[in-house]
C-alpha positions in Angstrom: 7.6 -10.0 4.8 9.6 -6.9 6.0 13.3 -6.8 6.7 14.5 -5.2 9.9 15.7 -2.2 7.9 12.1 -1.5 6.8 12.2 -2.8 3.2 9.9 -5.4 1.7 11.4 -8.9 1.4 10.3 -9.2 -2.3 11.9 -12.6 -2.9 9.4 -14.2 -0.4 6.3 -13.3 -2.3 6.9 -11.6 -5.7 6.5 -14.9 -7.6 3.0 -15.4 -6.0 1.4 -12.0 -6.9 0.5 -10.3 -10.2 2.8 -7.5 -11.3 0.1 -4.9 -11.0 -0.5 -5.9 -7.3 3.2 -5.7 -6.7 3.2 -2.1 -7.9 0.4 -1.3 -5.4 2.4 -3.0 -2.6 5.5 -1.0 -3.6 3.6 2.2 -3.1 3.0 1.3 0.6 5.8 1.8 3.1 6.1 -1.2 5.4 6.3 -0.8 9.1 9.7 -0.3 10.6 10.1 -3.1 13.1 12.5 -1.1 15.3 9.7 1.5 16.1 7.4 -1.2 17.7 4.0 -2.4 16.7 1.6 -0.3 14.8 -1.9 0.4 16.1 -4.9 2.6 15.9 -5.1 5.5 18.4 -7.1 8.6 19.1 -4.9 11.5 20.1 -7.7 13.2 22.1 -7.6 10.6 24.9 -5.2 9.4 27.5 -2.8 6.8 26.1 -4.4 7.3 22.7 -7.6 5.6 23.9 -11.1 6.9 23.0 -13.5 8.0 25.7 -16.6 10.1 25.8 -15.1 12.3 28.5 -12.0 13.1 26.4 -14.3 13.8 23.4 -16.2 16.4 25.4 -13.0 17.9 26.5 -11.7 18.1 23.0 -15.0 19.5 21.7 -15.1 22.2 24.4 -11.5 23.3 23.8 -12.2 23.6 20.0 -13.4 27.0 18.7 -17.1 26.9 18.2 -18.5 26.9 14.7 -22.1 27.0 15.9 -24.1 30.0 14.9 -27.4 28.7 16.3 -28.3 29.1 20.0 -29.4 25.5 20.3 -25.9 24.2 19.5 -24.4 26.6 22.1 -26.7 25.1 24.7 -25.8 21.6 23.7 -22.1 22.5 23.8 -22.4 23.9 27.4 -24.4 20.9 28.6 -22.3 18.6 30.8 -24.9 16.1 31.8 -27.1 15.7 34.8 
């Protein structure tokens, strides 16, 4: 559905879809095949993978917005 240059191949599917839907598709940039596959990632973890450890590290590095002592205790708690 997408050409190597990153543009939609309209002739493959425009006759199958309503004009209003085509306008919605036109508003979405397709993936550029030369950049590799797309995927979901979390920038806080190693190799963009989510982990509880990385979450704690990100949370501890962030400036604290807590004004209550209970939240400060929870933030300092590193487990048993």
